[in-house]
C-alpha positions as a printed Julia matrix, in Angstrom:
83×3 Matrix{Float64}:
   0.31  16.48   6.75
   1.76  19.2    4.9
  -0.42  22.49   3.76
  -0.42  20.94   0.13
  -1.92  17.75   1.66
   1.27  15.58   1.58
   1.09  13.07   4.51
   4.0   13.14   6.46
   3.42  10.69   8.92
   1.02   7.8    9.41
   1.49   4.9   11.68
  -1.93   3.47  10.85
  -1.23   3.62   7.0
   2.23   4.15   6.45
   1.84   3.52   2.68
   0.03   6.99   2.53
   3.27   8.75   3.81
   4.74  10.85   0.99
   1.5   10.46  -1.11
  -0.62  13.71  -1.59
  -4.33  12.64  -0.08
  -5.96  15.68  -1.81
  -5.05  14.35  -5.26
  -6.47  11.19  -3.9
  -9.81  12.83  -3.82
 -10.01  11.53  -0.02
 -11.37  13.61   2.92
  -8.25  15.75   3.01
 -10.09  17.61  -0.32
 -12.89  19.1    1.77
 -11.31  19.64   5.14
  -7.61  21.08   4.36
  -9.26  24.59   3.14
 -11.41  24.83   6.33
  -8.62  23.97   8.83
  -5.83  26.54   6.95
  -8.4   28.92   7.34
  -9.82  28.16  11.32
  -6.51  26.95  12.48
  -8.63  23.74  14.09
 -11.71  21.72  13.33
 -13.38  18.68  14.01
 -14.64  16.8   10.99
 -16.89  13.65  10.18
 -15.68  11.03   7.22
 -15.68   7.57   6.42
 -12.24   5.89   6.24
 -11.14   2.16   6.67
  -9.96   1.02  10.04
  -6.21  -0.34  10.15
  -6.4   -3.78   8.47
  -9.64  -3.21   6.55
 -10.72  -2.23   3.52
 -14.46  -1.15   4.28
 -14.97   2.43   4.86
 -16.21   3.29   8.42
 -17.71   6.58  10.17
 -14.5    8.45  11.48
 -14.35  11.71  13.5
 -10.86  13.54  13.87
  -9.81  16.64  15.05
  -7.1   18.66  12.94
  -4.83  21.87  14.25
  -2.84  23.78  12.28
   0.42  24.5   13.97
   3.72  26.37  12.62
   6.92  24.86  13.71
  10.39  26.73  12.74
   8.55  28.53   9.71
   6.85  25.35   8.61
   3.02  24.96   8.45
   1.98  21.41   9.55
  -1.85  20.03   9.89
  -1.77  17.67  13.04
  -4.48  15.22  13.49
  -5.85  12.79  15.94
  -8.92  10.87  15.06
 -11.53   8.17  16.62
 -13.85   5.63  14.56
 -17.33   6.11  15.98
 -17.93   2.33  16.37
 -15.18   2.44  18.79
 -16.59   5.33  20.98
């Protein structure tokens, strides 16, 4: 994800690639300011599993990284029902 909230890569939900997730009023609106300030953070939110439209509790680790002068937000998450 870019710092402005644009989803750059998402294999689970490729339809979100290129979409600004902050403008979609998703969880990015709450966690983006935190990860940009703290550089890494664990967050909890509800999000549908791939192939479903029913939101389920999810926990995600986010990290701010810089590469060749660009800032990116990298994340990896797990659905709590899968723990």
